[in-house]
C-alpha positions, 0 to 999 in steps of 0.5 A: 689326808684323803687316804686317811679319810677314806680309810676312816669312812670305810671303817665306819661303813664296815662297823655300821654294816657289822652292827646292822647284821648283828642286830638283824641276827639277834632279831632273827633269833628272837623267839616267837611267843604264842599266847595260849588261852584256856578256861581251866586252872594252872594245876589242871592236866589241860594246862600242864600236860595237854597244852604244856606238852604241846608247847614243849614240842613246838619249842623242841622242833623249832629249836626254841624259835617257837615258844608259848605263854599259856594263860589259864583261867581266862587271864586274858579276859572274857568268858569261856564262850568267847574263847573261839572268837579270841583266837579268830580275832587275835586276842590270843594266838591259840585257844583250847575250848568247848565247841558247844559253848556257842550254841548252834555255831558248830552243829556238824562238829558236834555230832560226836556229842549225840548220846551213846556215840562215843566208845573211848576218847582216843578213838573218838578224837581221831574220828572227830578230826577226820570227820571235821576235815571231811564234813565241817571245815567251813565251820572253822574257816576263820581260824587255823584248826589244830585239833578236835577231841573229846573227853572220857565218858560223862558221869552223873554226880548228884547231891541228894540221891543216887541215880540208878534208873531213868525215873530218878532224874525227874524233877532234878536240875542238872548242869549240862555243857552243850545244847546236845547234852541239854536236850538229852537231859531234858528228854531224860526227865531232868531240868537242864541248866546250861553252864560252862565248867567253871560255874559248877561249884557255885551252882552246886553250893547255892542249889542252882543245880542238884547235879552235874554231868561231867567226866571224872577228870575235871571233877576233883578240881571243881570240888565235886567230891565235896559238893555231891554225895553220889556218882553214877557211871555207865556200864563201860561195855556200853557206849558212853552216855555223852561226851563233849567236843573240844577244839584248838583253833589258832589265829589264822593271821598269826599262822600265816605270818610264820616263816615256812619252816615254823609253819611246818612245826605247827603242822607237824604238831597238829591234826589227827595225832594231836587230837588223839593225844588230847583225848587220850590224855584227858581220858587217862586222867579219869583214873586218878580223878576217880580215885579221889572219889573212892577215897572220899569218906561216905561217897557212893559210886554206882554203875548203871547197867546196860539193860537200863541204859538201853531204855535211855538210848531208846528215849534219846534216839529222837536227838539223832533224828533231830540232828539228821533233820537239821543237816538235811535242812542245810542241804546235807545228807544227815543220815550218811554223815551220822553213819560216817561218824559212827564208822570212823569211831568203829574204825579207830576203836581197838 
């Protein structure tokens, strides 16, 4: 009897151990789902390709142990200016957002938004990543920073008249995305109105603004081709009028909680080349998006020549001076930092 009882007990123990190991193995195979949040719609290239392809790369390199659930259009709540803190606080695990939506928070990172700095979005995105690693990581100390990038050249879209020269901006109300661009538009004679991208359609339709500065790639999704009549591009041989700096922060605690091999997957898919991919992809979407405007009946596209843009650059040079002075007040060498940013852009521009 004792022998039978012992055998039964051993069998039960083996069964329980087997069940426990099976449960542990199943748990170990459960994918880790990253909540990814952004402010644009589900049909945008930011959702489908920029973040979508990144998430596919994570899944591929982790053998599906890392997966994403992407929430577009602020589906997790809040407003675009709150996205960075959502990553910091763990409301989302990863976000994609505009650094300048929180004025004054990332002044060093936003050096690339100064007027007439950018050459192209891929080169400038690589430069931005390097610059932040060298000069501005303490601005992002509360998160795991995955990427810094910019969009293609800003374009002036207006409702009632074309923009061909500096004087045309006077008295017009223009949407601007960040503090640097707001300052630029004000110096150029416009009345700047700061607002995130999603507010542009309503502001145009209600007359809150007369025009908006944005890149081509996002404009059709905002129905800018229906809400305006004129687009003014800058000479492509001239540095861009402006660009906007975007960041992809990850919740630090979430990153720290990952096993070493999954941290390595995140690290492999972040940094300079991820930044370059985001900038290149967003910039590349300017081409099909511009086509929407050329195919819109009655729409007028003009180009501001380099000779005129020199006037604009001279008029806005005080913004560079103000940025340098601000850095100097913070105990930094503003002039050297600006030269470093420009040198990195030149280094990566082909």
